[in-house]
Structures are given as structure tokens and as C-alpha cells.
NUMILO-466431 format. One line per 10 residues: number of its first residue (from 1); their letters; for each residue x, y, z of N, C-alpha, C, O, CB. Coordinates in nm, 4 decimals. Glycine has a CB too. Layout:
NUM = a = X:Y:Z:X:Y:Z:X:Y:Z:X:Y:Z:X:Y:Z; ...
//
This chain:
1 = mtqwsekyvm = -0.0203:5.8016:-5.0589:0.0957:5.7549:-4.9852:0.1024:5.8281:-4.8510:0.0886:5.9503:-4.8452:0.2260:5.7766:-5.0672; 0.1234:5.7531:-4.7450:0.1284:5.8139:-4.6119:0.2699:5.8580:-4.5795:0.3681:5.7958:-4.6201:0.0775:5.7157:-4.5049; 0.2768:5.9642:-4.5071:0.4057:6.0171:-4.4637:0.4537:5.9399:-4.3409:0.3747:5.8717:-4.2757:0.3957:6.1689:-4.4327; 0.5830:5.9504:-4.3092:0.6364:5.8820:-4.1923:0.5691:5.9305:-4.0650:0.5512:5.8526:-3.9714:0.7868:5.9025:-4.1830; 0.5311:6.0589:-4.0598:0.4694:6.1124:-3.9391:0.3305:6.0545:-3.9156:0.2832:6.0505:-3.8021:0.4614:6.2633:-3.9473; 0.2653:6.0099:-4.0220:0.1347:5.9480:-4.0065:0.1486:5.8037:-3.9586:0.0586:5.7511:-3.8932:0.0572:5.9531:-4.1383; 0.2592:5.7406:-3.9904:0.2807:5.6026:-3.9484:0.3321:5.5951:-3.8054:0.2796:5.5198:-3.7233:0.3783:5.5336:-4.0424; 0.4345:5.6732:-3.7765:0.4971:5.6694:-3.6452:0.4366:5.7775:-3.5560:0.5009:5.8778:-3.5250:0.6501:5.6877:-3.6569; 0.3128:5.7551:-3.5161:0.2387:5.8535:-3.4373:0.3063:5.8777:-3.3026:0.3154:5.9914:-3.2564:0.0940:5.8070:-3.4161; 0.3532:5.7707:-3.2408:0.4098:5.7835:-3.1074:0.5487:5.8475:-3.1082:0.6010:5.8820:-3.0023:0.4166:5.6479:-3.0420
11 = lgagmpafwf = 0.6085:5.8636:-3.2250:0.7357:5.9334:-3.2304:0.7150:6.0804:-3.1958:0.7930:6.1384:-3.1203:0.8003:5.9187:-3.3695; 0.6101:6.1402:-3.2509:0.5805:6.2800:-3.2217:0.5037:6.3003:-3.0931:0.5247:6.3996:-3.0235:0.5039:6.3393:-3.3338; 0.4147:6.2075:-3.0600:0.3313:6.2232:-2.9412:0.3936:6.1614:-2.8172:0.3611:6.2007:-2.7051:0.1961:6.1622:-2.9651; 0.4816:6.0661:-2.8360:0.5365:5.9932:-2.7221:0.6298:6.0742:-2.6351:0.6272:6.0614:-2.5127:0.6080:5.8738:-2.7699; 0.7130:6.1582:-2.6966:0.8081:6.2355:-2.6160:0.7391:6.3391:-2.5269:0.7719:6.3474:-2.4085:0.9079:6.3053:-2.7068; 0.6450:6.4183:-2.5791:0.5739:6.5092:-2.4876:0.4937:6.4337:-2.3814:0.4833:6.4787:-2.2673:0.4804:6.6006:-2.5668; 0.4375:6.3196:-2.4191:0.3619:6.2411:-2.3216:0.4537:6.1869:-2.2134:0.4181:6.1869:-2.0956:0.2880:6.1260:-2.3906; 0.5713:6.1409:-2.2529:0.6651:6.0902:-2.1517:0.7150:6.2048:-2.0641:0.7320:6.1877:-1.9433:0.7849:6.0179:-2.2190; 0.7384:6.3208:-2.1241:0.7785:6.4369:-2.0445:0.6727:6.4664:-1.9388:0.7061:6.4991:-1.8249:0.8007:6.5606:-2.1348; 0.5460:6.4551:-1.9758:0.4394:6.4777:-1.8783:0.4465:6.3750:-1.7660:0.4255:6.4092:-1.6496:0.3017:6.4723:-1.9466
21 = timhphfvkv = 0.4763:6.2480:-1.7998:0.4858:6.1468:-1.6936:0.6043:6.1745:-1.6014:0.6029:6.1355:-1.4847:0.4986:6.0060:-1.7546; 0.7069:6.2418:-1.6538:0.8202:6.2796:-1.5687:0.7814:6.3962:-1.4783:0.8133:6.3957:-1.3594:0.9435:6.3170:-1.6547; 0.7135:6.4951:-1.5332:0.6843:6.6179:-1.4591:0.5620:6.6074:-1.3681:0.5506:6.6844:-1.2728:0.6642:6.7308:-1.5556; 0.4715:6.5156:-1.3944:0.3512:6.5032:-1.3127:0.3827:6.4874:-1.1636:0.3209:6.5561:-1.0823:0.2690:6.3851:-1.3603; 0.4762:6.4000:-1.1239:0.5064:6.3913:-0.9804:0.5596:6.5224:-0.9216:0.5349:6.5524:-0.8048:0.6074:6.2815:-0.9565; 0.6312:6.5990:-1.0008:0.6801:6.7282:-0.9509:0.5629:6.8217:-0.9221:0.5615:6.8917:-0.8209:0.7766:6.7933:-1.0528; 0.4649:6.8219:-1.0122:0.3470:6.9059:-0.9901:0.2697:6.8595:-0.8670:0.2155:6.9417:-0.7931:0.2556:6.9041:-1.1138; 0.2643:6.7290:-0.8449:0.1989:6.6754:-0.7250:0.2741:6.7223:-0.6005:0.2130:6.7629:-0.5016:0.1927:6.5195:-0.7298; 0.4063:6.7164:-0.6063:0.4887:6.7613:-0.4929:0.4643:6.9087:-0.4628:0.4497:6.9470:-0.3467:0.6380:6.7377:-0.5219; 0.4598:6.9910:-0.5664:0.4357:7.1340:-0.5466:0.2970:7.1573:-0.4888:0.2806:7.2382:-0.3975:0.4515:7.2104:-0.6790
31 = yhgvkggkpr = 0.1980:7.0875:-0.5408:0.0607:7.1043:-0.4913:0.0520:7.0712:-0.3423:-0.0044:7.1477:-0.2641:-0.0367:7.0150:-0.5711; 0.1080:6.9569:-0.3043:0.0999:6.9181:-0.1635:0.1914:7.0025:-0.0757:0.1684:7.0137:0.0447:0.1350:6.7713:-0.1477; 0.2930:7.0611:-0.1337:0.3810:7.1487:-0.0560:0.3158:7.2799:-0.0202:0.3324:7.3286:0.0916:0.5074:7.1754:-0.1318; 0.2418:7.3383:-0.1127:0.1793:7.4689:-0.0858:0.0374:7.4547:-0.0328:-0.0283:7.5544:-0.0029:0.1779:7.5536:-0.2123; -0.0092:7.3328:-0.0213:-0.1468:7.3091:0.0219:-0.1761:7.3733:0.1572:-0.2803:7.4367:0.1742:-0.1742:7.1598:0.0289; -0.0866:7.3578:0.2523:-0.1120:7.4150:0.3839:-0.0118:7.5217:0.4221:-0.0078:7.5640:0.5376:-0.1117:7.3074:0.4872; 0.0686:7.5655:0.3282:0.1726:7.6624:0.3601:0.1537:7.7931:0.2885:0.0458:7.8258:0.2392:0.3066:7.6068:0.3271; 0.2619:7.8665:0.2845:0.2601:7.9965:0.2192:0.3341:7.9850:0.0856:0.4536:7.9555:0.0848:0.3247:8.1062:0.3102; 0.2667:8.0073:-0.0261:0.3321:7.9940:-0.1566:0.4502:8.0879:-0.1760:0.5415:8.0558:-0.2520:0.2326:8.0180:-0.2652; 0.4511:8.2025:-0.1098:0.5655:8.2930:-0.1333:0.6939:8.2353:-0.0748:0.8024:8.2707:-0.1209:0.5381:8.4321:-0.0722
41 = dllaeprkff = 0.6849:8.1465:0.0265:0.8041:8.0769:0.0752:0.8602:7.9864:-0.0335:0.9815:7.9703:-0.0466:0.7717:7.9948:0.2019; 0.7711:7.9283:-0.1104:0.8130:7.8426:-0.2213:0.8876:7.9250:-0.3259:0.9887:7.8797:-0.3797:0.6909:7.7721:-0.2850; 0.8399:8.0427:-0.3546:0.9020:8.1265:-0.4565:1.0370:8.1822:-0.4113:1.1275:8.1995:-0.4928:0.8092:8.2405:-0.4932; 1.0504:8.2100:-0.2827:1.1749:8.2694:-0.2335:1.2897:8.1686:-0.2343:1.3959:8.1959:-0.2903:1.1549:8.3241:-0.0922; 1.2691:8.0535:-0.1730:1.3726:7.9500:-0.1655:1.3080:7.8131:-0.1835:1.2773:7.7466:-0.0845:1.4495:7.9573:-0.0299; 1.2868:7.7694:-0.3073:1.2123:7.6454:-0.3302:1.2794:7.5204:-0.2720:1.2105:7.4354:-0.2157:1.1924:7.6263:-0.4776; 1.4090:7.5076:-0.2838:1.4752:7.3867:-0.2317:1.4645:7.3790:-0.0792:1.4364:7.2727:-0.0237:1.6237:7.3843:-0.2739; 1.4869:7.4911:-0.0126:1.4745:7.4943:0.1324:1.3299:7.4680:0.1745:1.3049:7.3974:0.2722:1.5226:7.6292:0.1874; 1.2364:7.5246:0.1012:1.0936:7.5062:0.1307:1.0569:7.3585:0.1257:0.9942:7.3068:0.2182:1.0063:7.5860:0.0312; 1.0962:7.2896:0.0168:1.0598:7.1483:0.0025:1.1344:7.0608:0.1012:1.0805:6.9607:0.1485:1.0873:7.1006:-0.1390
51 = eeksnedtpe = 1.2568:7.0967:0.1326:1.3323:7.0192:0.2306:1.2659:7.0271:0.3676:1.2523:6.9258:0.4362:1.4773:7.0692:0.2388; 1.2250:7.1464:0.4070:1.1595:7.1641:0.5369:1.0225:7.0973:0.5388:0.9862:7.0315:0.6363:1.1456:7.3133:0.5700; 0.9460:7.1146:0.4299:0.8120:7.0551:0.4251:0.8184:6.9021:0.4210:0.7335:6.8351:0.4797:0.7352:7.1074:0.3030; 0.9181:6.8470:0.3524:0.9302:6.7021:0.3409:0.9697:6.6361:0.4713:0.9414:6.5180:0.4916:1.0302:6.6673:0.2351; 1.0349:6.7098:0.5602:1.0788:6.6530:0.6876:0.9690:6.6524:0.7928:0.9875:6.5959:0.9006:1.1975:6.7294:0.7396; 0.8564:6.7135:0.7638:0.7451:6.7125:0.8582:0.6843:6.5724:0.8632:0.7030:6.4914:0.7724:0.6378:6.8178:0.8187; 0.6121:6.5464:0.9702:0.5480:6.4155:0.9868:0.3979:6.4287:0.9573:0.3136:6.4129:1.0455:0.5715:6.3596:1.1315; 0.3681:6.4579:0.8312:0.2288:6.4738:0.7890:0.2050:6.3879:0.6652:0.3004:6.3482:0.5983:0.1952:6.6237:0.7600; 0.0787:6.3589:0.6341:0.0507:6.2831:0.5107:0.0957:6.3568:0.3848:0.1396:6.2943:0.2883:-0.0982:6.2530:0.5008; 0.0848:6.4899:0.3858:0.1291:6.5682:0.2699:0.2798:6.5551:0.2492:0.3272:6.5465:0.1359:0.0910:6.7161:0.2874
61 = aaimrraaaa = 0.3541:6.5536:0.3592:0.4995:6.5399:0.3487:0.5370:6.4019:0.2942:0.6317:6.3888:0.2166:0.5659:6.5628:0.4862; 0.4630:6.3004:0.3350:0.4903:6.1660:0.2833:0.4635:6.1599:0.1331:0.5406:6.1001:0.0579:0.4044:6.0610:0.3570; 0.3552:6.2213:0.0905:0.3245:6.2253:-0.0528:0.4316:6.3051:-0.1260:0.4720:6.2683:-0.2363:0.1843:6.2870:-0.0779; 0.4775:6.4132:-0.0659:0.5829:6.4933:-0.1302:0.7112:6.4126:-0.1473:0.7765:6.4210:-0.2514:0.6115:6.6198:-0.0480; 0.7475:6.3349:-0.0460:0.8695:6.2532:-0.0565:0.8553:6.1482:-0.1658:0.9476:6.1272:-0.2445:0.9008:6.1850:0.0779; 0.7390:6.0818:-0.1708:0.7178:5.9797:-0.2739:0.7101:6.0424:-0.4123:0.7586:5.9841:-0.5093:0.5898:5.9002:-0.2453; 0.6497:6.1605:-0.4228:0.6419:6.2286:-0.5528:0.7808:6.2704:-0.6004:0.8108:6.2610:-0.7194:0.5496:6.3520:-0.5440; 0.8653:6.3161:-0.5091:1.0016:6.3539:-0.5475:1.0784:6.2319:-0.5965:1.1545:6.2412:-0.6928:1.0757:6.4196:-0.4291; 1.0596:6.1190:-0.5320:1.1271:5.9964:-0.5752:1.0738:5.9494:-0.7107:1.1511:5.9039:-0.7950:1.1093:5.8855:-0.4699; 0.9434:5.9599:-0.7319:0.8863:5.9210:-0.8621:0.9351:6.0137:-0.9722:0.9586:5.9697:-1.0848:0.7322:5.9226:-0.8566
71 = hqngweafvl = 0.9503:6.1399:-0.9408:1.0024:6.2369:-1.0381:1.1458:6.2011:-1.0775:1.1797:6.2012:-1.1958:0.9969:6.3806:-0.9802; 1.2286:6.1711:-0.9795:1.3673:6.1320:-1.0077:1.3714:6.0028:-1.0891:1.4503:5.9906:-1.1829:1.4466:6.1145:-0.8763; 1.2867:5.9071:-1.0534:1.2832:5.7816:-1.1274:1.2392:5.8033:-1.2708:1.2840:5.7321:-1.3606:1.1909:5.6826:-1.0594; 1.1526:5.8999:-1.2935:1.1086:5.9302:-1.4292:1.2236:5.9766:-1.5178:1.2332:5.9374:-1.6340:1.0003:6.0360:-1.4262; 1.3115:6.0612:-1.4615:1.4282:6.1051:-1.5398:1.5203:5.9884:-1.5701:1.5795:5.9816:-1.6778:1.5057:6.2146:-1.4648; 1.5325:5.8965:-1.4752:1.6186:5.7805:-1.4975:1.5586:5.6867:-1.6020:1.6318:5.6282:-1.6818:1.6413:5.7052:-1.3659; 1.4271:5.6722:-1.6022:1.3615:5.5837:-1.6983:1.3554:5.6456:-1.8379:1.3413:5.5740:-1.9370:1.2210:5.5500:-1.6507; 1.3658:5.7771:-1.8455:1.3583:5.8450:-1.9747:1.4707:5.8018:-2.0683:1.4499:5.7914:-2.1892:1.3629:5.9957:-1.9548; 1.5879:5.7769:-2.0145:1.7019:5.7360:-2.0960:1.6717:5.6042:-2.1667:1.6996:5.5894:-2.2857:1.8286:5.7226:-2.0092; 1.6155:5.5098:-2.0944:1.5819:5.3805:-2.1539:1.4746:5.3956:-2.2612:1.4845:5.3362:-2.3686:1.5347:5.2828:-2.0459
81 = ylsavvaayg = 1.3720:5.4754:-2.2315:1.2643:5.4958:-2.3278:1.3149:5.5663:-2.4536:1.2831:5.5255:-2.5653:1.1511:5.5766:-2.2642; 1.3932:5.6713:-2.4350:1.4446:5.7465:-2.5489:1.5348:5.6604:-2.6369:1.5249:5.6652:-2.7595:1.5209:5.8693:-2.5008; 1.6213:5.5826:-2.5756:1.7101:5.4977:-2.6550:1.6312:5.3917:-2.7309:1.6662:5.3586:-2.8442:1.8147:5.4310:-2.5650; 1.5260:5.3384:-2.6710:1.4430:5.2395:-2.7400:1.3706:5.3027:-2.8584:1.3625:5.2425:-2.9655:1.3414:5.1774:-2.6430; 1.3186:5.4219:-2.8401:1.2465:5.4905:-2.9477:1.3409:5.5242:-3.0632:1.3076:5.5016:-3.1796:1.1795:5.6190:-2.8945; 1.4566:5.5774:-3.0316:1.5524:5.6152:-3.1356:1.6026:5.4914:-3.2101:1.6133:5.4925:-3.3328:1.6711:5.6925:-3.0742; 1.6334:5.3847:-3.1358:1.6821:5.2625:-3.1998:1.5749:5.2005:-3.2895:1.6046:5.1571:-3.4008:1.7270:5.1611:-3.0938; 1.4523:5.1964:-3.2421:1.3444:5.1350:-3.3201:1.3111:5.2179:-3.4430:1.2871:5.1630:-3.5504:1.2193:5.1174:-3.2338; 1.3096:5.3476:-3.4282:1.2803:5.4317:-3.5435:1.3941:5.4253:-3.6448:1.3698:5.4179:-3.7653:1.2562:5.5766:-3.4996; 1.5162:5.4282:-3.5970:1.6311:5.4205:-3.6865:1.6392:5.2883:-3.7599:1.6869:5.2827:-3.8733:1.7576:5.4427:-3.6095
91 = akvdpesfnn = 1.5932:5.1824:-3.6966:1.5954:5.0498:-3.7592:1.4705:5.0241:-3.8429:1.4556:4.9166:-3.9010:1.6088:4.9418:-3.6528; 1.3822:5.1209:-3.8492:1.2583:5.1106:-3.9270:1.1720:4.9908:-3.8850:1.1272:4.9106:-3.9670:1.2916:5.1000:-4.0753; 1.1512:4.9831:-3.7529:1.0622:4.8804:-3.6986:0.9217:4.9062:-3.7511:0.8853:5.0206:-3.7786:1.0643:4.8797:-3.5420; 0.8441:4.8020:-3.7647:0.7059:4.8129:-3.8123:0.6329:4.9220:-3.7332:0.6320:4.9186:-3.6101:0.6317:4.6762:-3.7989; 0.5717:5.0187:-3.8026:0.5083:5.1321:-3.7322:0.4003:5.0912:-3.6319:0.3892:5.1513:-3.5251:0.4474:5.2260:-3.8329; 0.3219:4.9907:-3.6651:0.2163:4.9495:-3.5722:0.2765:4.8940:-3.4438:0.2307:4.9266:-3.3343:0.1244:4.8444:-3.6375; 0.3777:4.8115:-3.4567:0.4464:4.7572:-3.3395:0.5151:4.8678:-3.2609:0.5117:4.8690:-3.1379:0.5487:4.6512:-3.3814; 0.5769:4.9597:-3.3320:0.6431:5.0746:-3.2697:0.5436:5.1550:-3.1860:0.5696:5.1844:-3.0694:0.7077:5.1650:-3.3773; 0.4314:5.1897:-3.2451:0.3303:5.2692:-3.1751:0.2741:5.1949:-3.0544:0.2539:5.2539:-2.9483:0.2170:5.3063:-3.2703; 0.2489:5.0641:-3.0712:0.1941:4.9854:-2.9603:0.2920:4.9766:-2.8442:0.2525:4.9900:-2.7284:0.1576:4.8453:-3.0078
101 = hcalalafrv = 0.4186:4.9542:-2.8742:0.5184:4.9450:-2.7681:0.5346:5.0791:-2.6955:0.5445:5.0825:-2.5729:0.6531:4.8995:-2.8260; 0.5373:5.1876:-2.7702:0.5516:5.3197:-2.7075:0.4314:5.3511:-2.6186:0.4473:5.4016:-2.5075:0.5678:5.4290:-2.8152; 0.3126:5.3214:-2.6673:0.1919:5.3472:-2.5875:0.1897:5.2600:-2.4618:0.1498:5.3058:-2.3548:0.0650:5.3217:-2.6717; 0.2323:5.1354:-2.4751:0.2355:5.0458:-2.3591:0.3385:5.0939:-2.2564:0.3124:5.0904:-2.1362:0.2677:4.9010:-2.4033; 0.4540:5.1382:-2.3029:0.5558:5.1900:-2.2113:0.5036:5.3128:-2.1370:0.5270:5.3276:-2.0170:0.6849:5.2249:-2.2881; 0.4341:5.3995:-2.2069:0.3768:5.5180:-2.1417:0.2699:5.4792:-2.0406:0.2613:5.5385:-1.9330:0.3175:5.6132:-2.2461; 0.1888:5.3804:-2.0746:0.0854:5.3353:-1.9809:0.1484:5.2787:-1.8536:0.1001:5.3041:-1.7433:-0.0049:5.2292:-2.0472; 0.2556:5.2025:-1.8693:0.3258:5.1509:-1.7519:0.3838:5.2643:-1.6671:0.3825:5.2561:-1.5443:0.4374:5.0552:-1.7949; 0.4344:5.3698:-1.7310:0.4907:5.4818:-1.6560:0.3821:5.5575:-1.5794:0.4031:5.5978:-1.4650:0.5644:5.5770:-1.7505; 0.2684:5.5763:-1.6415:0.1575:5.6438:-1.5725:0.1150:5.5612:-1.4516:0.0962:5.6150:-1.3425:0.0367:5.6659:-1.6687
111 = afnllyiyvt = 0.0998:5.4303:-1.4714:0.0624:5.3423:-1.3602:0.1684:5.3470:-1.2496:0.1350:5.3531:-1.1312:0.0436:5.1971:-1.4100; 0.2948:5.3441:-1.2886:0.4024:5.3493:-1.1898:0.3943:5.4774:-1.1071:0.4031:5.4729:-0.9844:0.5392:5.3394:-1.2589; 0.3777:5.5910:-1.1735:0.3700:5.7175:-1.1007:0.2549:5.7189:-1.0010:0.2727:5.7559:-0.8850:0.3550:5.8330:-1.1982; 0.1390:5.6791:-1.0459:0.0219:5.6816:-0.9575:0.0393:5.5856:-0.8405:0.0055:5.6185:-0.7268:-0.1051:5.6460:-1.0358; 0.0921:5.4673:-0.8687:0.1130:5.3703:-0.7611:0.2236:5.4155:-0.6658:0.2123:5.3968:-0.5447:0.1473:5.2331:-0.8194; 0.3282:5.4736:-0.7186:0.4397:5.5175:-0.6348:0.3961:5.6294:-0.5412:0.4336:5.6306:-0.4239:0.5573:5.5640:-0.7218; 0.3184:5.7216:-0.5915:0.2812:5.8377:-0.5108:0.1706:5.8060:-0.4115:0.1774:5.8484:-0.2961:0.2379:5.9514:-0.6003; 0.0688:5.7321:-0.4543:-0.0522:5.7201:-0.3726:-0.0699:5.5868:-0.3018:-0.1534:5.5780:-0.2118:-0.1698:5.7438:-0.4572; 0.0038:5.4834:-0.3373:-0.0139:5.3537:-0.2723:0.0938:5.3362:-0.1662:0.2129:5.3317:-0.1969:-0.0086:5.2378:-0.3759; 0.0508:5.3264:-0.0429:0.1467:5.3123:0.0667:0.1352:5.1759:0.1334:0.2148:5.1438:0.2217:0.1258:5.4225:0.1699
121 = dgrtarlrsl = 0.0398:5.0970:0.0935:0.0198:4.9653:0.1526:0.1262:4.8692:0.0995:0.1470:4.8596:-0.0215:-0.1229:4.9121:0.1219; 0.1922:4.7994:0.1888:0.2989:4.7079:0.1498:0.2506:4.5918:0.0641:0.3256:4.5405:-0.0190:0.3661:4.6543:0.2719; 0.1261:4.5503:0.0836:0.0749:4.4366:0.0061:0.0511:4.4728:-0.1401:0.0672:4.3885:-0.2284:-0.0547:4.3854:0.0677; 0.0135:4.5955:-0.1655:-0.0121:4.6359:-0.3037:0.1069:4.7064:-0.3682:0.0999:4.7473:-0.4841:-0.1325:4.7263:-0.3088; 0.2155:4.7203:-0.2936:0.3349:4.7840:-0.3498:0.3959:4.6995:-0.4606:0.4729:4.7504:-0.5420:0.4385:4.8088:-0.2403; 0.3626:4.5720:-0.4647:0.4131:4.4858:-0.5719:0.3645:4.5330:-0.7089:0.4323:4.5140:-0.8099:0.3698:4.3406:-0.5482; 0.2479:4.5939:-0.7110:0.1956:4.6468:-0.8381:0.2877:4.7548:-0.8942:0.3057:4.7659:-1.0155:0.0534:4.7037:-0.8186; 0.3451:4.8334:-0.8049:0.4392:4.9358:-0.8481:0.5614:4.8716:-0.9132:0.6078:4.9169:-1.0178:0.4815:5.0236:-0.7293; 0.6125:4.7671:-0.8515:0.7276:4.6977:-0.9092:0.6916:4.6339:-1.0424:0.7717:4.6354:-1.1358:0.7801:4.5914:-0.8126; 0.5726:4.5783:-1.0517:0.5289:4.5186:-1.1789:0.5173:4.6244:-1.2882:0.5542:4.5996:-1.4029:0.3939:4.4467:-1.1612
131 = sffghvftcf = 0.4667:4.7407:-1.2534:0.4553:4.8456:-1.3546:0.5933:4.8962:-1.3960:0.6144:4.9288:-1.5128:0.3698:4.9621:-1.3022; 0.6867:4.9030:-1.3022:0.8232:4.9438:-1.3360:0.8875:4.8423:-1.4308:0.9438:4.8793:-1.5338:0.9084:4.9591:-1.2081; 0.8784:4.7151:-1.3950:0.9393:4.6126:-1.4797:0.8644:4.5976:-1.6119:0.9243:4.5593:-1.7124:0.9429:4.4787:-1.4063; 0.7354:4.6270:-1.6134:0.6614:4.6277:-1.7394:0.7156:4.7329:-1.8339:0.7297:4.7080:-1.9537:0.5133:4.6518:-1.7143; 0.7461:4.8506:-1.7807:0.8048:4.9568:-1.8627:0.9425:4.9149:-1.9140:0.9730:4.9324:-2.0320:0.8154:5.0880:-1.7821; 1.0247:4.8603:-1.8267:1.1594:4.8170:-1.8664:1.1508:4.7074:-1.9720:1.2225:4.7117:-2.0720:1.2392:4.7667:-1.7436; 1.0639:4.6099:-1.9503:1.0496:4.5005:-2.0460:1.0008:4.5515:-2.1816:1.0484:4.5058:-2.2855:0.9530:4.3948:-1.9916; 0.9076:4.6444:-2.1814:0.8570:4.6999:-2.3066:0.9675:4.7724:-2.3824:0.9781:4.7592:-2.5043:0.7402:4.7952:-2.2797; 1.0488:4.8479:-2.3120:1.1602:4.9179:-2.3774:1.2635:4.8187:-2.4298:1.3143:4.8351:-2.5408:1.2268:5.0166:-2.2796; 1.2951:4.7163:-2.3511:1.3891:4.6148:-2.3993:1.3324:4.5406:-2.5199:1.4060:4.5046:-2.6117:1.4227:4.5153:-2.2874
141 = slhykayrsl = 1.2035:4.5184:-2.5192:1.1394:4.4537:-2.6333:1.1508:4.5396:-2.7589:1.1719:4.4875:-2.8685:0.9923:4.4251:-2.6024; 1.1371:4.6678:-2.7433:1.1527:4.7593:-2.8563:1.2987:4.7599:-2.9049:1.3240:4.7667:-3.0252:1.1080:4.9028:-2.8165; 1.3924:4.7529:-2.8130:1.5337:4.7394:-2.8509:1.5560:4.6102:-2.9295:1.6265:4.6091:-3.0304:1.6242:4.7419:-2.7254; 1.4954:4.5021:-2.8822:1.5112:4.3738:-2.9496:1.4498:4.3786:-3.0894:1.5072:4.3243:-3.1838:1.4469:4.2615:-2.8669; 1.3358:4.4417:-3.1035:1.2732:4.4551:-3.2359:1.3631:4.5356:-3.3293:1.3724:4.5050:-3.4481:1.1342:4.5225:-3.2243; 1.4286:4.6374:-3.2767:1.5223:4.7151:-3.3582:1.6387:4.6280:-3.4032:1.6811:4.6337:-3.5186:1.5744:4.8370:-3.2797; 1.6897:4.5473:-3.3105:1.7984:4.4557:-3.3429:1.7566:4.3563:-3.4513:1.8296:4.3340:-3.5478:1.8438:4.3809:-3.2175; 1.6392:4.2974:-3.4344:1.5906:4.1988:-3.5319:1.5649:4.2632:-3.6675:1.5845:4.1997:-3.7711:1.4625:4.1318:-3.4811; 1.5220:4.3868:-3.6673:1.4966:4.4567:-3.7920:1.6277:4.4855:-3.8663:1.6320:4.4809:-3.9893:1.4207:4.5870:-3.7650; 1.7328:4.5147:-3.7920:1.8623:4.5404:-3.8544:1.9307:4.4120:-3.9026:1.9978:4.4119:-4.0058:1.9528:4.6129:-3.7567
151 = va = 1.9135:4.3045:-3.8284:1.9777:4.1782:-3.8637:1.9074:4.1107:-3.9805:1.9721:4.0480:-4.0644:1.9800:4.0848:-3.7437; 1.7774:4.1231:-3.9863:1.6996:4.0555:-4.0919:1.7222:4.1128:-4.2294:1.6631:4.0653:-4.3265:1.5538:4.0625:-4.0605
//
């Protein structure tokens, strides 16, 4: 007989993985911030350091601004993902469907982060929007599966 932890793999692995998708843009911002500067300025006053570095007119500053926005968006998207995971697990959604939806949502978040930070071309920016809505749709789908599991 398999334990619940063996069935719902993404319940244990999904939260740390999603946390990484939230924090990855922050690490990118820090990397590009100290790339040409003095790291001890970062340690002394980090908010002032990033504010000053982000206002520069350099490619690194542009990446830092986009990474900060992707980081903030990750925290906002976490609420939707967490509520979908909790609702689906509580409603005892089929484990295979649960794992697939969680993995797909994480894949969309990774794609969103990479596209948000590194793609600056207006023609390909639509991919970023598609990855964002893919994540939202996947989470809503998991909510719907939880609803159907409770109603059935």
C-alpha cells in the first residue's frame, strides 16, 4: 500500500520548487546589481543600493528592474498556486492529475520568469503573457477539479 506522500509527490516538492521560482528573480537582481559595483554597498544599505543601481541607464539596471517586477509577481502568484494546491489536496483530487497540474503550473512560472527578465522585444512579449495566463488557467483548473471532486 502506498502512502499519501508517494502519491502526491508535488505536494512536498511543489512548494520548495515554487519558492525557488519566486526567489530566482531576486538572485538575478542581486547578481546584476553587484556585477559592476561594490558588494559592500549592497551589505550596508541594500534598498538604497538597488534603488540607485536601478535608476541607471544600463542594460544591467534594466534587467534589475524586470527581475524585481518578476519577483513581486511571483509573490502575488503564490497565493493562487497555494490555494489551488490546498483545495485540491483537501478535496482528494486524483494524485496523477494533481501532480500533473502542479508540475505544469511550475513550468509556466519558470517560463514566465525567464521571459519577463530576459525578453525585451515587444513582438515576443506575448509569450510572457501566455505563460502568465497558462499558470493562472492551470491553477483555476486545479480549483475546478477540487470543486468537482467535492460535488461528485
